[in-house]
N, C-alpha and C positions, 0 to 999 in steps of 0.2 A: 497473789498471781501476777504474771506478766500480762500485759494489755495484748488483746488479740484484735489486730487490724482488720476491720471488715467494712464493706460499703453501706448496709443498711442496718446491720445488727450490732449489738453490744452485750458482752458476755462480763458475769461477775460470779462469784462463788456461791453456792447455795448457803443460805442461813436460816436460822429458825423462823424468821417473819415470812419464809417462803412456803410455809406448811399450808395454806390454803390452796396456793398454785399447784403445789405438788398433790396434795390430795385430789383437787379437782382433776387433774390430768389422770391420776389412777383410778378414779371412779367412773371417768366418762367411758361408757361401754363402746362407742365409736372408735376412740383413740385405742383403748386396749383391745381390739377385736383380734390382734394376732400376737399379743404379747402376754395377757395374763386373763385368768377366770377373775370373777370378782372376789375381792379380798375385803374383810371388815377393816375398819377404821386404825384398831390398834395394831394389826398385822403390818399395814402399811406403814404406820408410823414407826414402828420398831424394827423391822427388817428391811425396810427401803428407804425410808427418810432420814432417819437418826443416823445410820452408818454412813450417809454421803455427806454429813454435816460435819466430819472428822477432817482435819487437815489432811492434805495428800501430799505425797511425794513419791518417787519411783520406787517401786518394790511394795507399796501398800497393797492391801487385800480387798479394798474397796474401790468404788468407782470415784473418780474426779467427776463432780456433778457441777454444771455450770447453768445459770439462769440465762436464757436468750430473751433479750428486748430488743425492740425497734428501736433505732435511734433517734428518729423523729418524735415519737410520742411518748418512749419510755416505758410502753406498755409491756410487761412480760408475756411472750408468746410460747415458752416450752423449756425444755431441758435438754443439754448434750452433754457429752463428756467421753471419757474412756477409761477402762480398767487394764492394767497391766496382765497379760495372761501367761507371758514367760519372758524371759531375757530378750529383750529388744523386740517384743512383739506385744502389740495392745489392741484391744476390742473396743471399737467405737459405738456409740448408739445416740438416738434422738428421738424424741417424743414432742409434738406440737399440738396445740390447742387447735380444735377443728377449724376453727374460723381463720386461722392462719396457713392451713395446709392447701396446696395447690397454688401457692403464690411464689414458688421459688426460695422460700426461706429455708426449707429443708435442704436443699441443694447447696445454698449460700453457707449455712452454719457448719454442714458436712466437710465442705472445702476448707473453711476456717479452722475447723479443729484438726483436719488433715495436716494442714501447714503448721498449725502449733505443735502438735504432737511429733511430727517429723524433725521440724528445726530446733525447737526448744528442748525435746527430751531424747531428740535423737534415735527414735525407734527405727529398726530396720524393716518392720512390716507392720499393717494394720488389717485387722479382721474384723467382720461384720456377721451375725449370726441373724437370720430372718425366717421366720415360720413361712413355710410354703404357702403360697397364695396372697401373700402381701406385695403385689405387683407395684404398688406406689415405693415402698422402701426399695425394692429392686432395682425400679427405673432411676431413684435418687443415688443409690449407689453406684450405679453403672454411668451415670452422668458425671461423678465425681472420679471415674477411673478404676473403681473396684471390677475385678472380674469374678465371675461365680467359679469356684473351684472344685464344688461337689455338692452333694445331697447327704445329709444324714437321714436314712428313712426311719419313719415311725421314730422319733427322737425326743419328742416333746409332746408332753400331755395337755391338751386344751380342748375345752368344750366338750368334754366327756370321751374323747378318743385321742389316740396317738396320732401326731402331726410330725410330717417330714420338716426337717430344717435345712435352708439353703445356708451355704458357706461361701463367703466372699473374703477376697484379699488384695490388698494392694502393696506393692513394693516400694521402697523409697526410691529405687531407680526407675521406676516408672512415672514418677512425679515432677523430676527436675529439682527436688529439694536436697 
């Protein structure tokens, strides 16, 4: 993977030894409030962790998953990445440990991933899907230039009921890349 330049963060590909970090993120109910209902460890490993270990290139059907670490301490703080949804369009995503939320790391990592996806892989558009009510992610996406393009009503089953999904988009020409 090419190096991503960042002020406070470092990125590297997810590897086998990141299982404890990945599991801790997936098992943290605060972190997963708007992402997923509780899942058992086997499901997390088989369906979410192991597919992200495979090498990634454009056209892959799995996420490019990168571990985010603080430059000064080397401490892993979360994961980020993207998945190709169609020709020239990728969906971005990020998950941070609770103790690193609210410190600007989400915004910084999102801006880094935007630049990486648009300049290195030449995507025309980046998108993001956020479960309604996730105001922190909405603000993070807006601060990076994403516009809310719509709402998919009752599109995602979570917490025993159907939730709306907010759809966000960012065009390459809106970024200067």
